[in-house]
N, C-alpha and C positions, 0 to 999 in steps of 0.2 A: 583480441578476439572480441567481433562484432555480436552482439545479440538477437535473435532473431524474436524481437517482440512481441509478433503475430503472433510467432509458433505459438508463445509463452501463454499470451491470455486464450489462443483456442484450447491449452491444455489445462488453463486454470478453469476454465466454463465448462470442457465436457467432464474433470473429475466430481466437479461440482452438484452436476446433473446425476451423474452415474452413484454417487454418495446419496441425492436427495430421494432417490429413486430405490434405492436399498430399503426403504423406508424406519429407519432408526429413530431412536428417540432425537436425533438432531435434525431430521429432515425437514421441518418446515423452516429452520435458519438456515440451513443449506440451499434451500428452495429459493430462499427469500435473497443467497450470498450470488445464487446462480444468475438471479434478474439483475443485481448489482453490477457482476461480470461483466454482462451482454451489455448495458448502459456504459459501464469504465472502456472497454473496447471498442463500444461504437463511438467514444469521444476520441482515444489515441488513435483511429485509424482516420477520423475526422482530421483531426490535427498532421498529421503524416500528408493527406491527401490536398490540404488545402495548400494550394499553387501560387495564391496572393498574397501570404504569407508567413514568415520566420517568426523562430521565437526569437525573443530578445533577449531571456535569461530573468528581466523583470517581470514579477508576475503585476505588477502596479502598471505595466506600461501593454502586458498582454490581458489584461481583467476583460474588453471587450470580447476577446475571442474565447479566454474559458467560463465568462459567464454564462456564456448560453447552455455550457451541458451540465450547469444544476438544475434547473427547473426539472428535466425530465428524472433525474435521480431524484428531489423531492417530492415529484408525483408519486414514482414507484413505492416508494418510504409510505405514502399516504396510502396506497392501497395493501400493503400487505409488511408493513412494519411493525413492528411493536409499540405500543400505545405510547410510551417518551419519543421516541423518534419521530411519531407520525404527528404529534403535538410540537414538537422545534418544526419540522418542515412546514408544518400549515404556518407557523409563527411569521419563519422566513418567507416565503410565497406572499403571506399576506402583509407585509412590512408597507406600511404608506408611503415612508418616504421613499423606499426603494433601497438603501444601503445596506440592510442587514446580512445580503448576500456576500457585497464586495468586502464589509467589514469580517467579516468570517472567515474569508478566505486569506486576507490579509492579516490577520492574528494567526491562521495555523502559517504561516507562511513564514513569520517570524519566528512563532512559537510553536513549535508543531509539538501534540496531544493527543495520543490516543481518543482525548473524551471529546476530539473536535469531527464526528462522525462525517459529518457531510462536506466541511473541508477536505477532509483527509481523502474523500471516495474522490472528489470532484478532482482534486491535484496530483492526483497520482497517475492519470495519463499524461497530464501535462509535462510533469516532471521526469516521467518515464521520455517522453519524444524530447525535452533536452537533453536527456544523456545518453540518447543515440544520438541524436546530433552531433552531441559536443559541444553546447552550448550551456557553460556554465552558470547559476543560478548567482544572482546579484542580491544585495539588500537582503541580504541570510546573514548575520552574524551570531555563529554557531560554533559550539566546540569542536576541533579540531582534534581527532585522538584515534588510538587503532580501534575502537568497540565503535567506531560513526563512520559512518558512508567517507569512504574517500570522494566520490563528484559531490556530493550534497552536504555532507556532514548529518545527515540525519542520523535518526537511531535504529537500529536494524527491528525485525518485528521477527524474525525467528534464525535459527542456526541449523544447517542441514548439513550431515555428514554425508559428504562425497567420496565413490569408491576410488582409487588411482589404479585398478587393477596390479594391484599387489595381493601377496598373500596375505599380508595383516595390515589391520587397519585402514585408514585414508584420510582423504585429509576433511577441515571443516571451511564452510561459507557460512556468513551473514549474511541476511538480504534485508537491505533499507525498506524500511516503511514508508518512506514517503517516494522516493524513484525506481523501486525495485532493484536497485544494480544490487549484484551478489560480489562479496571480495574473499578472500582465504582471511583464517584467524586461525590462533591456536586450538589446538583440541581441548586439551586438559587445563581448562583456563575458566573462572567465572565470566561470564558477559558482562555484567554489571558492574562488579566490583574490582576484578582483577584477580581474587582469591587465584590459588594453584595448587593449596593443600586439597585432595580430596576429600579426605578426612573431617571437612569442613563445610562440605558442599553437600547439599541434597538433592532428590527430586522425586516428582510425583509419576507413576506410573501406572496403566490397568491392561490386563492382558486384552483388553475390548479392542483396544490402539495398541498393539504391542511394537508399531512401530515410532512412536512418538515417544519426548519425553517433557515433561515440564520441571524445568535445572531452578 
């Protein structure tokens, strides 16, 4: 089933703004995240509307196009991000050799890590466009497993319980942290280590966010 990614970006952005406007303890972070989502959405729509370019699946070949969307993200972080992120953004923009941004993107491409904030933020729209276009990513030798994305072999960012319309239970999906692809996964099993014994797994939960659990 084809994904409506434009609708997904709009839904995420609207939800982030709604939560930020509630003025809870995470409001500043959510407002910053909404700004980031808007830039990612603009990046994604630029890729999809570019009639003179089609993604190759090789980030190294597609760098000239992807790179142009990094500076707006860096500048937004300098204005509203945390101090550590602001310093890193400034370093990347002020790189005299002009290779720091390319190096960061290629490093994340080959060995994804949530600690690579800027590269992840810049590559997510590009990878989403690859997934929607059906252009498989290349030059990425990542582990293939049930708990990895079936499209790009990326690790999941979160899991979601999806209603199946049945009286009891429902399905579970994992959401890729890189290309935002969702895929089905067994419900009662630890995504990270594969543990199936509920007595050996645990989770953190607070009534303030009753619909969320950190497993």
